[in-house]
VOSE-989665 format. One record per atom (N, C-alpha, C, O): residue in one letter; x, z, y. Coordinates in pm, whole numbers, padded with zeros to 5 digits, always signed. Atoms other than C-alpha are relative to their C-alpha. Layout:
% VOSE-989665
AXZY...
***
This chain:
% VOSE-989665
M-00144+00012+00017M+01972+05705-00406M+00103-00122+00125M+00197-00129+00204H-00131+00150-00101H+02071+05344-00255H-00014+00051+00136H+00075-00005+00201D+00019-00068-00071D+01957+05557+00046D+00169+00081+00042D+00242+00064+00141A-00091-00052-00012A+02231+05766-00004A+00167-00127-00016A+00267-00101+00051A-00166+00048+00079A+02563+05515-00156A-00060-00089+00140A+00017-00185+00127S-00021+00091-00116S+02456+05306+00200S+00055+00142+00085S+00153+00113+00154R-00016-00067-00131R+02491+05648+00427R+00186+00030-00017R+00267+00073+00066L-00148-00065+00085L+02837+05712+00222L+00074-00138+00072L+00175-00124+00140R-00136+00091+00037R+02980+05342+00231R-00006+00006+00219R+00106-00007+00268A+00006+00006-00117A+02861+05358+00661A+00076+00142+00006A+00155+00087-00069W-00073-00075+00008W+03046+05666+00671W+00139+00000-00033W+00228+00076+00005L-00194-00017+00016L+03385+05529+00501L+00050-00104+00043L+00158-00153+00012W-00022+00134-00135W+03351+05240+00778W+00037+00054+00099W+00100-00008+00185R-00055-00062-00150R+03418+05467+01036R+00160+00017+00042R+00239+00095-00010T-00125+00013+00011T+03722+05404+01145T+00091+00199+00044T+00202+00243+00012P-00118-00144+00008P+03853+05791+01236P+00018+00058-00158P+00113+00122-00201V-00040-00034+00163V+03764+05831+00827V+00072-00048-00073V+00144+00009-00156Q-00172+00057-00010Q+03994+05564+00793Q+00107+00051+00037Q+00190+00052-00054T-00073-00067-00010T+04214+05732+00951T+00045+00144-00039T+00152+00181-00088F-00043-00169+00012F+04219+06099+00928F-00032+00004-00175F+00066+00058-00224V+00037+00012+00139V+04084+06067+00542V+00057-00062-00103V+00110-00004-00197L+00015+00095+00069L+04117+05798+00384L+00179-00089-00036L+00238-00102-00144C-00137+00003+00031C+04470+05664+00447C+00067+00085-00081C+00117+00084-00193P-00142-00122+00174P+04656+06001+00355P-00092+00014-00073P-00061+00128-00108L-00005-00050+00186L+04472+06044+00036L+00037-00162-00052L+00089-00179-00163A-00072+00082+00098A+04556+05705-00039A+00183-00019+00003A+00255-00075-00079V-00138+00037+00047V+04914+05720+00046V+00054+00167-00075V+00172+00165-00111I-00007-00094+00150I+04913+06095-00199I+00008-00063-00083I+00112-00105-00133A-00001+00114+00128A+04772+05891-00456A+00147-00148-00011A+00225-00159-00106F-00089+00071+00026F+05007+05620-00422F+00137+00081-00047F+00184+00040-00153E-00089-00002-00005E+05317+05838-00383E+00059+00115-00128E+00169+00143-00175L+00001-00073+00155L+05178+06088-00695L+00045-00085-00074L+00140-00057-00147A-00040+00118+00104A+05191+05728-00875A+00098-00026-00022A+00144-00027-00136L-00054+00030+00007L+05419+05634-00778L+00148+00108-00048L+00226+00032-00105H-00051-00150+00028H+05650+05971-00852H-00013+00047-00156H+00053+00130-00219G+00113-00114+00170G+05471+06091-01196G+00017+00102+00068G+00117+00173+00080G+00136-00098-00096G+05272+06297-00997G+00077+00138+00062G+00035+00253+00048R-00134-00062-00145R+05530+06482-00762R+00002-00074+00095R+00012-00194+00069L-00110+00094-00107L+05629+06369-00379L+00071+00152+00020L+00063+00275+00025A-00138-00045-00076A+05928+06415-00274A+00012-00025+00166A+00086-00113+00210P-00065+00023-00109P+05954+06423+00056P+00127+00122+00068P+00124+00240+00034F-00070-00079-00052F+06254+06572+00273F-00055+00136+00037F-00172+00171+00018A-00005-00081-00026A+06297+06860+00388A-00018+00009+00166A-00131+00041+00203W+00020+00075-00135W+06345+06773+00777W-00102-00083+00008W-00138-00056+00123N+00107+00101-00024N+06054+06498+00766N-00107+00091+00031N-00143+00112+00147V+00178-00089+00038V+05720+06729+00663V-00007+00089+00128V-00120+00069+00172P+00024-00021-00097P+05748+06920+00961P-00043-00040+00117P-00146-00007+00176A+00005+00113-00130A+05799+06679+01245A-00128-00084-00052A-00219-00090+00031G+00076+00048-00036G+05571+06479+01104G-00161+00027-00011G-00254-00038+00036A+00135-00062-00061A+05277+06724+01051A-00013+00043+00139A-00123+00091+00165L-00053-00023-00102L+05385+06786+01370L-00125-00066+00072L-00240-00029+00094L+00120+00111-00062L+05251+06438+01544L-00147-00042-00127L-00221-00140-00125M+00166+00065+00109M+04940+06430+01225M-00080+00049+00120M-00155-00029+00179A+00054-00105+00010A+04817+06708+01370A-00040-00028+00169A-00159-00036+00201W+00045+00042-00111W+04868+06621+01776W-00109-00167+00001W-00191-00216+00077G+00073+00154-00045G+04740+06267+01708G-00186-00023+00009G-00263-00098+00070Y+00161-00009+00069Y+04380+06387+01528Y-00050+00101+00113Y-00172+00111+00124L+00066-00091-00164L+04355+06664+01900L+00003-00070+00031L-00108-00116+00057Q+00057+00127-00128Q+04399+06393+02088Q-00076-00129+00001Q-00093-00222+00081Y+00141+00073+00006Y+04141+06222+01962Y-00074+00057-00031Y-00175-00012-00023R+00080-00056-00074R+03950+06483+01946R-00071+00016+00125R-00178-00030+00165L-00015-00064-00100L+04011+06665+02242L-00077-00136+00131L-00119-00126+00246V-00059+00124-00121V+04005+06300+02408V-00181-00066+00007V-00248-00122+00094G+00152+00060+00047G+03657+06203+02274G-00059+00065+00055G-00136-00006+00120N+00110-00137-00018N+03467+06521+02371N+00012+00019+00126N-00066+00098+00180Y-00020-00010-00126Y+03632+06463+02725Y-00083-00079+00039Y-00164-00046+00126R+00066+00100-00077R+03486+06091+02752R-00199+00001-00023R-00297-00025+00047L+00156+00006+00027L+03156+06129+02574L-00111+00081+00153L-00202+00024+00214P+00091-00039-00109P+02987+06338+02850P+00023-00110+00140P-00057-00167+00215R-00018+00102-00139R+03173+06128+03121R-00058-00125+00057R-00094-00147+00173A-00034+00119+00026A+03148+05780+03010A-00142-00077-00032A-00185-00186+00005G+00101+00030+00066G+02837+05804+02803G-00011-00094-00160G+00052-00047-00254G-00020+00046+00102G+02776+05551+02522G+00024+00096-00177G+00015+00213-00215T-00034-00112+00146T+02861+05643+02143T+00169+00026-00031T+00265-00025+00026A-00176-00013-00033A+03203+05766+02048A+00071-00138-00099A+00191-00151-00077G-00024+00130+00021G+03267+05446+01874G+00025-00124+00152G+00088-00095+00254M+00048+00099-00112M+03184+05107+02115M-00135-00038-00016M-00211-00084+00069D+00126+00040+00084D+02896+05060+01870D-00145-00010+00113D-00236-00092+00103V+00044-00027-00185V+02717+05170+02257V+00088-00008+00084V+00152+00097+00087P-00120+00034-00081P+02971+05028+02517P-00027+00212+00125P-00119+00294+00120P+00030-00098-00059P+03015+05337+02767P-00039-00058+00156P-00010-00164+00211D+00105+00033-00127D+02783+05376+03098D+00116-00032+00136D+00095-00119+00220R-00101+00012-00117R+03096+05402+03350R+00098-00012-00033R+00106+00034-00147I-00095-00065+00028I+03459+05385+03352I+00092+00122+00061I+00094+00171+00174I-00011-00129-00036I+03648+05671+03312I+00145+00030+00073I+00219+00025-00025A-00119+00059-00079A+03968+05660+03537A+00062+00154+00058A+00100+00156+00175Q-00055-00118-00029Q+04096+06061+03540Q+00003+00043-00101Q-00027-00032-00194G-00026-00010+00111G+04167+06269+03296G+00203-00094-00113G+00309-00148-00081P-00101+00048+00038P+04403+06167+03029P+00021-00231-00025P+00117-00307-00040Y+00049+00127-00099Y+04227+05792+03112Y+00082-00067+00140Y+00096-00188+00158R-00095+00018-00123R+04438+05779+03436R+00171-00059-00019R+00252-00113+00057Y-00171-00030+00038Y+04780+05803+03208Y-00006-00190-00096Y+00063-00288-00067T+00001+00137+00059T+04648+05490+02925T-00153-00011-00018T-00221+00091-00022R+00069+00065+00075R+04371+05291+02821R-00094+00075-00128R-00209+00101-00163N+00116+00008+00145N+04278+05366+02516N+00088+00159-00083N+00133+00182-00196P-00026-00155+00070P+04386+05722+02431P-00052+00066-00086P+00003+00159-00146M+00022-00099+00160M+04178+05837+02164M+00026-00138-00107M-00015-00098-00216Y-00064+00074+00044Y+04321+05475+01995Y+00127+00049-00070Y+00160+00026-00186L-00073+00021-00054L+04600+05587+02088L+00051+00109-00139L+00146+00081-00213G-00005-00057+00033G+04560+05891+01900G-00004+00065-00181G+00018+00159-00257H-00029-00025+00175H+04510+05761+01565H+00118-00104-00061H+00112-00154-00173L-00077+00069+00053L+04841+05559+01571L+00067+00140-00012L+00099+00181-00124I-00088-00135+00021I+05019+05906+01645I-00018+00067-00121I+00068+00143-00166F+00083-00085+00089F+04820+06036+01383F+00083-00046-00117F+00133+00041-00188L-00019+00091+00102L+04943+05777+01138L+00192-00016+00004L+00270-00026-00091T-00154+00049-00022T+05309+05714+01274T+00056+00170-00068T+00120+00167-00173G+00068-00153+00109G+05276+06129+01141G+00024-00014-00126G+00134+00013-00176L+00017-00017+00128L+05152+06072+00802L+00194-00077-00052L+00282-00016-00112A-00103+00066+00033A+05453+05783+00770A+00157+00034+00028A+00251-00021-00028I-00079-00103+00061I+05699+06034+00848I+00037+00070-00054I+00149+00090-00101A+00001-00177+00116A+05623+06344+00674A+00013-00022-00182A+00075+00030-00274S-00018+00073+00181S+05541+06123+00331S+00149-00053-00016S+00212-00004-00110W-00103+00022+00063W+05855+05953+00333W-00054-00195-00084W+00002-00287-00143S+00025+00181+00073S+05627+05617+00227S+00029-00098+00078S+00045-00083+00199W-00009+00162-00008W+05678+05229+00243W-00174+00005+00037W-00198-00007+00157L+00074+00001-00006L+05327+05246+00207L-00086+00050+00097L-00177-00018+00143A+00052-00031-00133A+05217+05472+00480A+00051-00059+00159A+00023-00034+00276L-00104+00029-00137L+05485+05270+00681L-00072-00131+00029L-00055-00173+00143I+00063+00156+00089I+05281+04916+00548I-00150+00087+00124I-00146+00056+00243I+00091-00025-00047I+04947+05107+00680I-00021-00016+00133I-00110-00073+00196L-00033-00081-00151L+05089+05250+01005L-00040-00183+00096L-00121-00217+00182I+00011+00148-00080I+05155+04843+01097I-00101-00037+00015I-00150-00050+00127A+00161+00077+00024A+04839+04703+00992A-00099+00112+00053A-00215+00084+00022R+00099-00061-00107R+04648+04957+01199R+00003-00055+00089R-00081-00113+00157A-00067+00009-00160A+04875+04917+01455A-00047-00107+00085A-00059-00093+00207I+00003+00149-00006I+04785+04504+01457I-00146+00023-00006I-00180-00042+00093W+00128+00001+00016W+04421+04566+01394W-00062+00100+00113W-00164+00058+00166F+00019-00038-00119F+04396+04844+01673F+00001-00080+00153F-00076-00080+00249Q+00019+00124-00117Q+04520+04567+01905Q-00077-00112-00003Q-00078-00172+00105A+00045+00025-00018A+04312+04364+01803A-00176+00051+00040A-00260-00021+00094R+00102-00093-00024R+04018+04617+01833R-00014+00013+00154R-00121+00017+00216V-00015-00041-00191V+04155+04678+02233V-00035-00123+00009V-00155-00146+00025L+00071+00177-00072L+04136+04277+02305L-00106-00025+00044L-00136-00057+00159H+00146+00018+00049H+03793+04252+02166H-00072+00100+00119H-00134+00055+00215D+00078-00106-00141D+03666+04606+02398D+00047-00028+00087D-00015+00043+00167E-00010+00005-00084E+03846+04480+02672E-00097-00083+00078E-00153-00064+00186A+00078+00161+00013A+03668+04148+02659A-00118+00046+00049A-00167+00021+00159R+00113-00069-00059R+03370+04365+02639R-00035+00057+00074R-00157+00047+00088L+00007-00050-00104L+03411+04582+02930L-00026-00026+00169L-00092+00012+00266E-00007+00009-00153E+03566+04389+03180E-00176-00089+00033E-00229-00087+00144T+00122+00009-00020T+03202+04215+03103T-00109+00064+00072T-00166+00030+00176I+00060-00080-00093I+03014+04475+03177I+00021+00026+00127I-00038-00015+00226F-00041-00013-00190F+03196+04610+03482F+00164-00091+00089F+00254-00066+00169G-00047+00143-00097G+03369+04300+03608G+00125+00094+00076G+00208+00175+00035A-00179-00046-00061A+03632+04372+03904A+00006+00143-00014A+00116+00195-00033D-00041-00193+00016D+03581+04774+03880D+00141-00005-00140D+00257+00037-00139Y-00035+00011+00112Y+03695+04704+03550Y+00170-00047+00024Y+00265+00031+00018T-00121+00057-00015T+03994+04437+03620T+00096+00086+00118T+00219+00083+00122A-00129-00065-00059A+04123+04668+03897A+00085+00124-00065A+00199+00167-00051Y-00063-00122+00101Y+04122+04960+03632Y+00125-00049-00098Y+00227+00000-00148R-00139+00027+00138R+04339+04797+03398R+00087-00039+00057R+00192-00014-00003A-00090+00061-00118A+04538+04612+03719A+00124+00192-00030A+00243+00186-00060G-00043-00086-00025G+04644+05000+03730G+00036+00113-00104G+00102+00213-00076V-00048-00125+00162V+04671+05207+03333V+00025-00163-00086V+00004-00284-00090R-00070+00139+00089R+04835+05036+03093R-00031+00044-00098R-00029+00167-00107R+00051+00020+00112R+04711+04976+02764R+00013+00170-00092R-00065+00261-00122W-00071-00098+00089W+04915+05220+02567W+00040+00049-00006W-00004+00149-00063L-00037-00143-00068L+05152+05411+02688L+00085+00006+00137L+00184-00061+00164P-00090+00029-00157P+05259+05493+03067P+00158-00065+00014P+00271-00051-00033G-00141+00072-00076G+05507+05304+03222G+00027-00127-00080G+00111-00199-00028L-00088+00087+00144L+05571+05046+02883L-00128-00131+00005L-00121-00234+00072F+00119+00062+00034F+05245+04882+02790F-00141+00032-00058F-00223-00058-00073
***
């Protein structure tokens, strides 16, 4: 029984589970409690938010499927990649998978029109920024000048912006 609880805790601690499962469930539970058992979204925001949620999730999944066979390592950064990928989505942004999480959470905030979803989006954006800074330091240690050159040519989050 203890082993099953440990596996469940490890699964719940995974970033994708938090973003794509726990955050939406928390927002839905909060909104249901706040509005007496009903959700009160506006007609225009649900399709727009759902589209962003689908985009974010698909970006996360498809980029992950692209990255793993080309770079090695693990899905997260538990085991760092064996090489730098500078093609495909990684030629536009250094963090397309993390960006997928943030696009999904933006969609959740729009679809639910919830203050809690907005707070979660802001908190997770701050958390992802800190995680990226840590990841970048690790990658610079592993790959040295090659990673520094890649970093100089590709934006951290959005092409042409930042």
